[in-house]
C-alpha atoms as an extended CHARMM CRD file, in Angstrom:
* protein
*
       275  EXT
         1         1  MET       CA            172.6640000000      -91.8650000000      249.2540000000  PROA      1               0.0000000000
         2         2  ARG       CA            175.2120000000      -93.7590000000      247.1900000000  PROA      2               0.0000000000
         3         3  TYR       CA            178.5310000000      -95.1180000000      248.4160000000  PROA      3               0.0000000000
         4         4  ILE       CA            181.3550000000      -96.9570000000      246.7380000000  PROA      4               0.0000000000
         5         5  HSD       CA            181.4240000000     -100.5500000000      247.9840000000  PROA      5               0.0000000000
         6         6  LEU       CA            184.3010000000     -102.9590000000      248.4570000000  PROA      6               0.0000000000
         7         7  ILE       CA            182.7030000000     -105.6510000000      246.2650000000  PROA      7               0.0000000000
         8         8  GLY       CA            182.1450000000     -103.1050000000      243.5230000000  PROA      8               0.0000000000
         9         9  PHE       CA            185.8110000000     -102.1820000000      243.5900000000  PROA      9               0.0000000000
        10        10  LEU       CA            186.8940000000     -105.8010000000      243.3000000000  PROA      10              0.0000000000
        11        11  GLN       CA            184.6650000000     -106.1450000000      240.2520000000  PROA      11              0.0000000000
        12        12  CYS       CA            185.9510000000     -102.8560000000      238.9170000000  PROA      12              0.0000000000
        13        13  ILE       CA            189.5760000000     -103.9560000000      239.1750000000  PROA      13              0.0000000000
        14        14  SER       CA            188.9330000000     -106.9530000000      236.9450000000  PROA      14              0.0000000000
        15        15  LEU       CA            187.7270000000     -104.5370000000      234.2490000000  PROA      15              0.0000000000
        16        16  LEU       CA            190.5420000000     -102.0120000000      234.4570000000  PROA      16              0.0000000000
        17        17  LYS       CA            192.3330000000     -103.0020000000      231.2650000000  PROA      17              0.0000000000
        18        18  VAL       CA            193.2170000000      -99.3790000000      230.6240000000  PROA      18              0.0000000000
        19        19  VAL       CA            195.6250000000      -99.5830000000      233.5370000000  PROA      19              0.0000000000
        20        20  SER       CA            196.7780000000     -103.1390000000      232.9620000000  PROA      20              0.0000000000
        21        21  ASN       CA            200.3890000000     -102.0000000000      233.1150000000  PROA      21              0.0000000000
        22        22  GLN       CA            199.9650000000     -101.3190000000      236.8360000000  PROA      22              0.0000000000
        23        23  ASN       CA            199.8260000000     -103.8770000000      239.5910000000  PROA      23              0.0000000000
        24        24  LYS       CA            196.2330000000     -104.8050000000      240.4970000000  PROA      24              0.0000000000
        25        25  SER       CA            196.8780000000     -104.6150000000      244.2370000000  PROA      25              0.0000000000
        26        26  THR       CA            198.2090000000     -101.0970000000      243.7590000000  PROA      26              0.0000000000
        27        27  ILE       CA            195.0880000000     -100.1410000000      241.8010000000  PROA      27              0.0000000000
        28        28  PHE       CA            192.9210000000     -101.6410000000      244.5100000000  PROA      28              0.0000000000
        29        29  SER       CA            194.6620000000      -99.7000000000      247.2530000000  PROA      29              0.0000000000
        30        30  LYS       CA            194.0850000000      -96.5030000000      245.2880000000  PROA      30              0.0000000000
        31        31  LEU       CA            190.4550000000      -97.3260000000      244.6260000000  PROA      31              0.0000000000
        32        32  ARG       CA            189.9040000000      -98.1880000000      248.2730000000  PROA      32              0.0000000000
        33        33  ASN       CA            190.9640000000      -94.6690000000      249.1730000000  PROA      33              0.0000000000
        34        34  LEU       CA            188.0290000000      -93.3240000000      247.1760000000  PROA      34              0.0000000000
        35        35  MET       CA            185.3990000000      -95.1030000000      249.2510000000  PROA      35              0.0000000000
        36        36  LYS       CA            184.0610000000      -92.3980000000      251.4880000000  PROA      36              0.0000000000
        37        37  PRO       CA            182.5410000000      -88.9850000000      252.0120000000  PROA      37              0.0000000000
        38        38  SER       CA            179.2730000000      -88.0990000000      250.3410000000  PROA      38              0.0000000000
        39        39  GLU       CA            180.8700000000      -85.5540000000      248.0190000000  PROA      39              0.0000000000
        40        40  LEU       CA            182.7380000000      -88.4880000000      246.4510000000  PROA      40              0.0000000000
        41        41  SER       CA            179.3040000000      -89.9140000000      245.7170000000  PROA      41              0.0000000000
        42        42  LEU       CA            180.0590000000      -92.0500000000      242.6900000000  PROA      42              0.0000000000
        43        43  ASN       CA            178.7780000000      -95.5990000000      242.8950000000  PROA      43              0.0000000000
        44        44  GLU       CA            180.9910000000      -98.4290000000      241.7210000000  PROA      44              0.0000000000
        45        45  ASN       CA            179.4740000000      -98.5510000000      238.2300000000  PROA      45              0.0000000000
        46        46  GLU       CA            179.9200000000      -94.8220000000      237.6570000000  PROA      46              0.0000000000
        47        47  LEU       CA            183.5130000000      -94.9410000000      238.8550000000  PROA      47              0.0000000000
        48        48  CYS       CA            184.3170000000      -97.9370000000      236.6690000000  PROA      48              0.0000000000
        49        49  THR       CA            182.7790000000      -96.2330000000      233.6510000000  PROA      49              0.0000000000
        50        50  ARG       CA            184.8090000000      -93.1280000000      234.2810000000  PROA      50              0.0000000000
        51        51  LEU       CA            188.0470000000      -95.0200000000      234.7180000000  PROA      51              0.0000000000
        52        52  MET       CA            187.4260000000      -97.2230000000      231.6920000000  PROA      52              0.0000000000
        53        53  LYS       CA            187.2910000000      -94.2520000000      229.3110000000  PROA      53              0.0000000000
        54        54  LYS       CA            190.7960000000      -93.7310000000      227.9820000000  PROA      54              0.0000000000
        55        55  GLU       CA            190.1640000000      -90.0980000000      227.2120000000  PROA      55              0.0000000000
        56        56  ASN       CA            189.5140000000      -89.4560000000      230.8980000000  PROA      56              0.0000000000
        57        57  LYS       CA            193.0970000000      -90.3870000000      231.7660000000  PROA      57              0.0000000000
        58        58  PRO       CA            192.3470000000      -92.8450000000      234.6250000000  PROA      58              0.0000000000
        59        59  SER       CA            195.6140000000      -92.2250000000      236.4620000000  PROA      59              0.0000000000
        60        60  GLU       CA            194.8080000000      -88.5110000000      236.6870000000  PROA      60              0.0000000000
        61        61  CYS       CA            191.2780000000      -89.3320000000      237.7630000000  PROA      61              0.0000000000
        62        62  LEU       CA            192.6110000000      -91.4440000000      240.6230000000  PROA      62              0.0000000000
        63        63  GLU       CA            195.0880000000      -88.7710000000      241.6450000000  PROA      63              0.0000000000
        64        64  SER       CA            192.4060000000      -86.0650000000      241.8240000000  PROA      64              0.0000000000
        65        65  PHE       CA            190.2810000000      -88.1970000000      244.1160000000  PROA      65              0.0000000000
        66        66  GLU       CA            193.2610000000      -89.0370000000      246.2770000000  PROA      66              0.0000000000
        67        67  GLU       CA            194.0200000000      -85.3470000000      246.6790000000  PROA      67              0.0000000000
        68        68  ARG       CA            190.5120000000      -84.7260000000      247.9280000000  PROA      68              0.0000000000
        69        69  VAL       CA            190.7910000000      -87.5710000000      250.4170000000  PROA      69              0.0000000000
        70        70  LYS       CA            194.1450000000      -86.2710000000      251.6530000000  PROA      70              0.0000000000
        71        71  PHE       CA            192.6400000000      -82.8160000000      252.1620000000  PROA      71              0.0000000000
        72        72  LYS       CA            189.7760000000      -84.2710000000      254.2280000000  PROA      72              0.0000000000
        73        73  ILE       CA            192.2480000000      -86.1530000000      256.3940000000  PROA      73              0.0000000000
        74        74  SER       CA            194.4700000000      -83.0890000000      256.8630000000  PROA      74              0.0000000000
        75        75  SER       CA            191.5090000000      -80.9630000000      257.9820000000  PROA      75              0.0000000000
        76        76  LEU       CA            190.0240000000      -83.5970000000      260.2930000000  PROA      76              0.0000000000
        77        77  ILE       CA            189.1670000000      -82.4800000000      263.8480000000  PROA      77              0.0000000000
        78        78  VAL       CA            188.5250000000      -84.4850000000      267.0420000000  PROA      78              0.0000000000
        79        79  LYS       CA            186.3950000000      -82.8030000000      269.7150000000  PROA      79              0.0000000000
        80        80  TYR       CA            185.1060000000      -83.8110000000      273.1090000000  PROA      80              0.0000000000
        81        81  PRO       CA            182.4410000000      -82.5240000000      275.5290000000  PROA      81              0.0000000000
        82        82  SER       CA            184.7080000000      -80.3690000000      277.6900000000  PROA      82              0.0000000000
        83        83  LYS       CA            182.1700000000      -78.8640000000      280.0720000000  PROA      83              0.0000000000
        84        84  CYS       CA            178.5280000000      -78.2300000000      280.6520000000  PROA      84              0.0000000000
        85        85  LEU       CA            176.7730000000      -74.8900000000      281.0440000000  PROA      85              0.0000000000
        86        86  LYS       CA            173.5960000000      -75.2210000000      283.0700000000  PROA      86              0.0000000000
        87        87  GLU       CA            170.9530000000      -72.5630000000      282.5840000000  PROA      87              0.0000000000
        88        88  LYS       CA            167.5840000000      -72.0260000000      284.2080000000  PROA      88              0.0000000000
        89        89  ASN       CA            165.5440000000      -74.2810000000      281.9520000000  PROA      89              0.0000000000
        90        90  SER       CA            168.2170000000      -75.8680000000      279.7890000000  PROA      90              0.0000000000
        91        91  TYR       CA            171.8210000000      -77.0310000000      279.5450000000  PROA      91              0.0000000000
        92        92  ASN       CA            174.4820000000      -76.6940000000      276.8890000000  PROA      92              0.0000000000
        93        93  ILE       CA            177.4780000000      -78.9930000000      276.3960000000  PROA      93              0.0000000000
        94        94  ILE       CA            180.5620000000      -77.1260000000      275.2360000000  PROA      94              0.0000000000
        95        95  LYS       CA            182.7570000000      -78.9620000000      272.7210000000  PROA      95              0.0000000000
        96        96  GLU       CA            186.4850000000      -78.3080000000      272.4150000000  PROA      96              0.0000000000
        97        97  ASN       CA            189.2690000000      -79.6950000000      270.2460000000  PROA      97              0.0000000000
        98        98  LEU       CA            191.0380000000      -82.6810000000      271.7500000000  PROA      98              0.0000000000
        99        99  ASP       CA            194.5520000000      -82.2870000000      270.3220000000  PROA      99              0.0000000000
       100       100  MET       CA            196.4940000000      -83.1570000000      273.4620000000  PROA      100             0.0000000000
       101       101  ILE       CA            196.2820000000      -86.8960000000      272.7720000000  PROA      101             0.0000000000
       102       102  ASN       CA            196.7920000000      -89.0910000000      269.7030000000  PROA      102             0.0000000000
       103       103  HSD       CA            193.7900000000      -90.8940000000      268.2770000000  PROA      103             0.0000000000
       104       104  TYR       CA            193.8310000000      -94.3860000000      266.7980000000  PROA      104             0.0000000000
       105       105  PHE       CA            191.4820000000      -96.6970000000      264.9400000000  PROA      105             0.0000000000
       106       106  GLN       CA            191.3270000000      -99.7920000000      267.1410000000  PROA      106             0.0000000000
       107       107  PRO       CA            187.8110000000     -101.3040000000      267.1210000000  PROA      107             0.0000000000
       108       108  VAL       CA            186.6440000000     -103.5760000000      269.9230000000  PROA      108             0.0000000000
       109       109  ASP       CA            187.4500000000     -107.2050000000      269.1390000000  PROA      109             0.0000000000
       110       110  LEU       CA            185.4710000000     -110.4370000000      269.1820000000  PROA      110             0.0000000000
       111       111  ILE       CA            186.4360000000     -111.3800000000      272.7480000000  PROA      111             0.0000000000
       112       112  TRP       CA            185.3820000000     -107.9620000000      274.0320000000  PROA      112             0.0000000000
       113       113  ARG       CA            182.0230000000     -108.2470000000      272.2580000000  PROA      113             0.0000000000
       114       114  LYS       CA            181.2730000000     -111.6920000000      273.6300000000  PROA      114             0.0000000000
       115       115  ASN       CA            182.2790000000     -110.7310000000      277.1710000000  PROA      115             0.0000000000
       116       116  LYS       CA            180.2760000000     -107.5150000000      277.0380000000  PROA      116             0.0000000000
       117       117  CYS       CA            177.1920000000     -109.4100000000      275.8850000000  PROA      117             0.0000000000
       118       118  VAL       CA            177.5330000000     -111.7690000000      278.8400000000  PROA      118             0.0000000000
       119       119  GLU       CA            178.0580000000     -108.8420000000      281.2280000000  PROA      119             0.0000000000
       120       120  LEU       CA            175.0160000000     -106.9310000000      279.9370000000  PROA      120             0.0000000000
       121       121  GLN       CA            172.9210000000     -110.0620000000      279.3860000000  PROA      121             0.0000000000
       122       122  LEU       CA            172.4920000000     -109.4910000000      275.6620000000  PROA      122             0.0000000000
       123       123  ILE       CA            171.8050000000     -112.2110000000      273.1010000000  PROA      123             0.0000000000
       124       124  TYR       CA            174.9430000000     -112.6830000000      271.0100000000  PROA      124             0.0000000000
       125       125  LYS       CA            174.7640000000     -113.3970000000      267.2810000000  PROA      125             0.0000000000
       126       126  LYS       CA            177.8830000000     -114.4270000000      265.3910000000  PROA      126             0.0000000000
       127       127  LEU       CA            179.2250000000     -111.4990000000      263.3910000000  PROA      127             0.0000000000
       128       128  LEU       CA            179.7580000000     -112.0260000000      259.6780000000  PROA      128             0.0000000000
       129       129  LYS       CA            183.0230000000     -110.1140000000      259.6760000000  PROA      129             0.0000000000
       130       130  ILE       CA            185.5530000000     -108.7190000000      262.0960000000  PROA      130             0.0000000000
       131       131  PHE       CA            188.0980000000     -106.2570000000      260.7750000000  PROA      131             0.0000000000
       132       132  VAL       CA            191.4770000000     -106.3080000000      262.5060000000  PROA      132             0.0000000000
       133       133  PRO       CA            193.3440000000     -103.0500000000      261.7940000000  PROA      133             0.0000000000
       134       134  HSD       CA            197.0720000000     -102.5810000000      261.9830000000  PROA      134             0.0000000000
       135       135  LYS       CA            198.3510000000     -101.8880000000      265.4770000000  PROA      135             0.0000000000
       136       136  ASN       CA            198.3360000000      -98.1680000000      266.2890000000  PROA      136             0.0000000000
       137       137  GLN       CA            196.5490000000      -97.3470000000      263.0410000000  PROA      137             0.0000000000
       138       138  LYS       CA            195.8440000000      -93.6110000000      262.9790000000  PROA      138             0.0000000000
       139       139  LEU       CA            192.2450000000      -92.4350000000      263.1280000000  PROA      139             0.0000000000
       140       140  THR       CA            191.3580000000      -90.7700000000      259.8170000000  PROA      140             0.0000000000
       141       141  ILE       CA            188.0720000000      -90.4540000000      257.9260000000  PROA      141             0.0000000000
       142       142  PRO       CA            185.8210000000      -93.5180000000      257.9170000000  PROA      142             0.0000000000
       143       143  ILE       CA            184.7700000000      -95.7000000000      255.0430000000  PROA      143             0.0000000000
       144       144  ILE       CA            180.9810000000      -95.8320000000      255.1840000000  PROA      144             0.0000000000
       145       145  GLU       CA            179.2110000000      -99.0710000000      254.3000000000  PROA      145             0.0000000000
       146       146  GLU       CA            175.4910000000      -99.1280000000      253.5990000000  PROA      146             0.0000000000
       147       147  SER       CA            175.2170000000     -102.7170000000      254.8330000000  PROA      147             0.0000000000
       148       148  GLU       CA            175.5780000000     -101.5330000000      258.4490000000  PROA      148             0.0000000000
       149       149  GLN       CA            173.2820000000      -98.5220000000      258.3280000000  PROA      149             0.0000000000
       150       150  PHE       CA            170.5020000000      -97.4200000000      260.6940000000  PROA      150             0.0000000000
       151       151  ASP       CA            168.0710000000      -94.4930000000      260.6880000000  PROA      151             0.0000000000
       152       152  ASN       CA            169.3680000000      -91.6350000000      262.8190000000  PROA      152             0.0000000000
       153       153  ASP       CA            166.1890000000      -91.3940000000      264.8720000000  PROA      153             0.0000000000
       154       154  ALA       CA            165.5200000000      -91.7510000000      268.5970000000  PROA      154             0.0000000000
       155       155  ASN       CA            166.6930000000      -95.3830000000      268.5450000000  PROA      155             0.0000000000
       156       156  GLY       CA            169.2190000000      -95.5010000000      265.7020000000  PROA      156             0.0000000000
       157       157  PHE       CA            172.2250000000      -94.9460000000      267.9740000000  PROA      157             0.0000000000
       158       158  PHE       CA            171.1760000000      -97.7870000000      270.2640000000  PROA      158             0.0000000000
       159       159  LYS       CA            170.5510000000     -100.1100000000      267.3060000000  PROA      159             0.0000000000
       160       160  ALA       CA            174.0220000000      -99.3610000000      265.9530000000  PROA      160             0.0000000000
       161       161  LEU       CA            175.5710000000     -100.0350000000      269.3670000000  PROA      161             0.0000000000
       162       162  SER       CA            173.5670000000     -103.2390000000      269.6710000000  PROA      162             0.0000000000
       163       163  PHE       CA            174.8930000000     -104.3490000000      266.2870000000  PROA      163             0.0000000000
       164       164  VAL       CA            178.4990000000     -103.6380000000      267.3010000000  PROA      164             0.0000000000
       165       165  LEU       CA            178.1110000000     -105.5520000000      270.5630000000  PROA      165             0.0000000000
       166       166  SER       CA            175.9540000000     -108.4860000000      269.5780000000  PROA      166             0.0000000000
       167       167  GLY       CA            175.7880000000     -108.6680000000      265.7820000000  PROA      167             0.0000000000
       168       168  SER       CA            172.0940000000     -107.7760000000      265.8900000000  PROA      168             0.0000000000
       169       169  LYS       CA            170.1350000000     -104.5430000000      266.2910000000  PROA      169             0.0000000000
       170       170  HSD       CA            167.4690000000     -106.2870000000      268.3480000000  PROA      170             0.0000000000
       171       171  ASN       CA            169.1780000000     -105.7630000000      271.7150000000  PROA      171             0.0000000000
       172       172  TYR       CA            168.7560000000     -101.9980000000      271.4490000000  PROA      172             0.0000000000
       173       173  THR       CA            165.9030000000     -101.7240000000      273.9710000000  PROA      173             0.0000000000
       174       174  GLN       CA            168.0300000000     -103.2930000000      276.7280000000  PROA      174             0.0000000000
       175       175  LEU       CA            170.9360000000     -101.0010000000      275.8840000000  PROA      175             0.0000000000
       176       176  LYS       CA            168.7150000000      -97.9330000000      275.8640000000  PROA      176             0.0000000000
       177       177  SER       CA            167.3080000000      -98.8870000000      279.2540000000  PROA      177             0.0000000000
       178       178  LYS       CA            170.8210000000      -99.2080000000      280.7070000000  PROA      178             0.0000000000
       179       179  VAL       CA            171.8290000000      -95.8290000000      279.2410000000  PROA      179             0.0000000000
       180       180  LEU       CA            168.7700000000      -94.1790000000      280.8210000000  PROA      180             0.0000000000
       181       181  GLN       CA            169.7060000000      -95.7260000000      284.1440000000  PROA      181             0.0000000000
       182       182  GLU       CA            173.2140000000      -94.3060000000      283.7710000000  PROA      182             0.0000000000
       183       183  VAL       CA            171.7730000000      -90.8200000000      283.1510000000  PROA      183             0.0000000000
       184       184  LYS       CA            169.8340000000      -91.1450000000      286.3990000000  PROA      184             0.0000000000
       185       185  GLN       CA            172.8170000000      -92.3130000000      288.4480000000  PROA      185             0.0000000000
       186       186  ASN       CA            175.9030000000      -90.5740000000      287.0150000000  PROA      186             0.0000000000
       187       187  GLU       CA            176.8020000000      -87.6140000000      289.2360000000  PROA      187             0.0000000000
       188       188  ASN       CA            178.7250000000      -85.6500000000      286.6110000000  PROA      188             0.0000000000
       189       189  ILE       CA            175.9190000000      -85.9880000000      284.0870000000  PROA      189             0.0000000000
       190       190  SER       CA            173.3400000000      -85.0210000000      286.7140000000  PROA      190             0.0000000000
       191       191  LYS       CA            175.3420000000      -81.9390000000      287.6520000000  PROA      191             0.0000000000
       192       192  CYS       CA            175.6240000000      -81.0500000000      283.9950000000  PROA      192             0.0000000000
       193       193  MET       CA            171.9320000000      -81.2920000000      283.2220000000  PROA      193             0.0000000000
       194       194  GLY       CA            170.3210000000      -80.2070000000      286.4880000000  PROA      194             0.0000000000
       195       195  GLU       CA            167.5130000000      -82.2030000000      288.1010000000  PROA      195             0.0000000000
       196       196  ASP       CA            164.6070000000      -80.5330000000      286.2650000000  PROA      196             0.0000000000
       197       197  ASN       CA            166.2660000000      -80.8790000000      282.8540000000  PROA      197             0.0000000000
       198       198  LYS       CA            167.1770000000      -84.4760000000      283.6060000000  PROA      198             0.0000000000
       199       199  LYS       CA            163.6070000000      -85.4030000000      284.5120000000  PROA      199             0.0000000000
       200       200  GLU       CA            162.2920000000      -83.8510000000      281.3050000000  PROA      200             0.0000000000
       201       201  TYR       CA            165.0120000000      -85.5670000000      279.2710000000  PROA      201             0.0000000000
       202       202  LEU       CA            164.2210000000      -88.9920000000      280.7480000000  PROA      202             0.0000000000
       203       203  LYS       CA            160.5250000000      -88.4570000000      280.0780000000  PROA      203             0.0000000000
       204       204  GLN       CA            161.2260000000      -87.6210000000      276.4380000000  PROA      204             0.0000000000
       205       205  MET       CA            163.5570000000      -90.6090000000      276.1020000000  PROA      205             0.0000000000
       206       206  ASP       CA            160.7980000000      -92.9130000000      277.3520000000  PROA      206             0.0000000000
       207       207  ASN       CA            158.5320000000      -91.5100000000      274.6330000000  PROA      207             0.0000000000
       208       208  ASP       CA            161.1890000000      -91.8580000000      271.8950000000  PROA      208             0.0000000000
       209       209  SER       CA            161.0300000000      -88.0970000000      271.2900000000  PROA      209             0.0000000000
       210       210  VAL       CA            164.7260000000      -87.2790000000      271.8410000000  PROA      210             0.0000000000
       211       211  ILE       CA            167.0610000000      -87.4070000000      268.8410000000  PROA      211             0.0000000000
       212       212  LEU       CA            170.6400000000      -88.5780000000      269.3990000000  PROA      212             0.0000000000
       213       213  ASN       CA            172.6720000000      -86.1480000000      271.5310000000  PROA      213             0.0000000000
       214       214  ASP       CA            175.8570000000      -85.9300000000      273.5680000000  PROA      214             0.0000000000
       215       215  ILE       CA            174.1850000000      -87.1670000000      276.7650000000  PROA      215             0.0000000000
       216       216  ASP       CA            173.2170000000      -90.4610000000      275.0720000000  PROA      216             0.0000000000
       217       217  MET       CA            176.7520000000      -91.0090000000      273.7960000000  PROA      217             0.0000000000
       218       218  LEU       CA            178.4560000000      -90.0380000000      277.0290000000  PROA      218             0.0000000000
       219       219  SER       CA            176.1590000000      -92.2480000000      279.0900000000  PROA      219             0.0000000000
       220       220  ALA       CA            176.6520000000      -95.1620000000      276.6790000000  PROA      220             0.0000000000
       221       221  ALA       CA            180.4370000000      -94.8560000000      277.0310000000  PROA      221             0.0000000000
       222       222  HSD       CA            180.0240000000      -95.2090000000      280.8050000000  PROA      222             0.0000000000
       223       223  VAL       CA            177.6090000000      -98.1480000000      280.5100000000  PROA      223             0.0000000000
       224       224  LEU       CA            179.9920000000     -100.0170000000      278.2070000000  PROA      224             0.0000000000
       225       225  ASN       CA            183.1080000000      -98.7530000000      280.0130000000  PROA      225             0.0000000000
       226       226  THR       CA            184.4850000000      -98.1350000000      276.5370000000  PROA      226             0.0000000000
       227       227  CYS       CA            185.4230000000      -95.1200000000      274.4500000000  PROA      227             0.0000000000
       228       228  ILE       CA            183.1050000000      -94.1570000000      271.5890000000  PROA      228             0.0000000000
       229       229  TYR       CA            184.0220000000      -92.0710000000      268.5420000000  PROA      229             0.0000000000
       230       230  ILE       CA            181.2270000000      -90.5530000000      266.4220000000  PROA      230             0.0000000000
       231       231  TYR       CA            182.1030000000      -89.0910000000      263.0200000000  PROA      231             0.0000000000
       232       232  TYR       CA            179.9590000000      -86.2510000000      261.6220000000  PROA      232             0.0000000000
       233       233  ALA       CA            180.3670000000      -86.2580000000      257.8400000000  PROA      233             0.0000000000
       234       234  ASP       CA            178.9550000000      -82.7610000000      257.3030000000  PROA      234             0.0000000000
       235       235  SER       CA            181.5110000000      -81.2420000000      259.7020000000  PROA      235             0.0000000000
       236       236  ASN       CA            184.4320000000      -83.6360000000      259.0550000000  PROA      236             0.0000000000
       237       237  LEU       CA            184.9450000000      -84.1700000000      262.7760000000  PROA      237             0.0000000000
       238       238  TRP       CA            185.0110000000      -86.9870000000      265.2930000000  PROA      238             0.0000000000
       239       239  MET       CA            183.3590000000      -86.5560000000      268.6900000000  PROA      239             0.0000000000
       240       240  PHE       CA            185.0910000000      -88.4870000000      271.4660000000  PROA      240             0.0000000000
       241       241  PHE       CA            183.2860000000      -89.9340000000      274.5050000000  PROA      241             0.0000000000
       242       242  ARG       CA            184.9290000000      -91.9640000000      277.2270000000  PROA      242             0.0000000000
       243       243  PRO       CA            184.3280000000      -93.0570000000      280.8240000000  PROA      243             0.0000000000
       244       244  GLY       CA            185.9270000000      -90.6970000000      283.3180000000  PROA      244             0.0000000000
       245       245  TRP       CA            184.5030000000      -87.5860000000      281.6590000000  PROA      245             0.0000000000
       246       246  PRO       CA            185.5130000000      -84.7640000000      281.7320000000  PROA      246             0.0000000000
       247       247  ASN       CA            189.1180000000      -85.6720000000      282.6940000000  PROA      247             0.0000000000
       248       248  TYR       CA            190.6250000000      -86.5740000000      279.3170000000  PROA      248             0.0000000000
       249       249  SER       CA            193.8230000000      -84.5320000000      279.2890000000  PROA      249             0.0000000000
       250       250  LYS       CA            196.3370000000      -87.2840000000      280.1920000000  PROA      250             0.0000000000
       251       251  LEU       CA            195.0200000000      -90.2160000000      278.1920000000  PROA      251             0.0000000000
       252       252  ASP       CA            197.1940000000      -92.6850000000      276.2960000000  PROA      252             0.0000000000
       253       253  MET       CA            194.9740000000      -94.2780000000      273.6260000000  PROA      253             0.0000000000
       254       254  LYS       CA            197.6110000000      -96.5380000000      272.0240000000  PROA      254             0.0000000000
       255       255  GLU       CA            196.2630000000      -99.7460000000      273.5700000000  PROA      255             0.0000000000
       256       256  GLU       CA            192.6290000000      -98.7730000000      274.0030000000  PROA      256             0.0000000000
       257       257  LYS       CA            189.9260000000     -100.3690000000      271.8710000000  PROA      257             0.0000000000
       258       258  CYS       CA            186.8860000000      -98.2680000000      271.0130000000  PROA      258             0.0000000000
       259       259  ILE       CA            183.5710000000      -98.2130000000      269.1580000000  PROA      259             0.0000000000
       260       260  TYR       CA            183.4060000000      -96.1530000000      265.9530000000  PROA      260             0.0000000000
       261       261  LEU       CA            180.1910000000      -94.8680000000      264.3740000000  PROA      261             0.0000000000
       262       262  ALA       CA            179.4920000000      -92.2930000000      261.6580000000  PROA      262             0.0000000000
       263       263  ILE       CA            176.5430000000      -89.9810000000      261.0330000000  PROA      263             0.0000000000
       264       264  GLU       CA            175.7640000000      -88.8390000000      257.4950000000  PROA      264             0.0000000000
       265       265  LYS       CA            172.5100000000      -86.9700000000      256.8490000000  PROA      265             0.0000000000
       266       266  GLN       CA            169.6810000000      -89.0830000000      258.2990000000  PROA      266             0.0000000000
       267       267  SER       CA            171.6610000000      -92.2820000000      258.8570000000  PROA      267             0.0000000000
       268       268  ILE       CA            174.1130000000      -93.6990000000      261.3630000000  PROA      268             0.0000000000
       269       269  PHE       CA            176.7090000000      -96.2880000000      260.3240000000  PROA      269             0.0000000000
       270       270  VAL       CA            179.0160000000      -98.7610000000      262.0030000000  PROA      270             0.0000000000
       271       271  VAL       CA            182.6250000000      -97.9860000000      260.9960000000  PROA      271             0.0000000000
       272       272  ASN       CA            184.8100000000     -101.0140000000      260.1840000000  PROA      272             0.0000000000
       273       273  TYR       CA            187.4630000000      -99.2680000000      258.0750000000  PROA      273             0.0000000000
       274       274  VAL       CA            189.1750000000      -95.9110000000      257.7920000000  PROA      274             0.0000000000
       275       275  PHE       CA            191.3180000000      -94.4720000000      255.0130000000  PROA      275             0.0000000000
């Protein structure tokens, strides 16, 4: 997988003599809007090469990419686990569009992270960067960074959460244990799964044989008492999980800080920026 990186764009801007008549900050803002979905899979060197060729008309090149980004944003969907259908030997979580509320990009801040680490008894490591978005910034498609990437296996979700909370993936076992405990104790989740399914699920979780699913995410949201958004790149949709499930109809998310992750192919990423 190849993604366009922020550092690469800064280097690229210094080379963009073909567009020297335009303001560099304007060029950067345009380039930044190209950092994203896998179908825009040019790395920084390829993009620079393309833009540096005069015959390729760099302004038109930028505009075509921007159009694609705008289309992705316009077709973006947010869904939530609306209800659970319990069957004899299985359960199925039904997902529905969540258009009755507005969605914002407001990541948890440094104070929240430190306090949550104290509350959950996790070892805190100073984070290298904290992005502070504009107030009430709309939730759009995420900018994926390889530097905060984890394998989307049985533990990848918990490693990503651990990184968001503590600046290190190494607290994931404690987080996973707390999520399993929540599955055992949460009445709504128990009703959803049924006792037999829940026992089998917990057994598989102990053996690391369960891949990331809605129960993990929903339980984690309750453990952290915080909303979690998960972006699925192949479907261009966000899944929304929040304590108080399934009663989400009258939420006001303007002041609420959340955790944002993205799944692309076999990897899960921490989301620090959106378009």
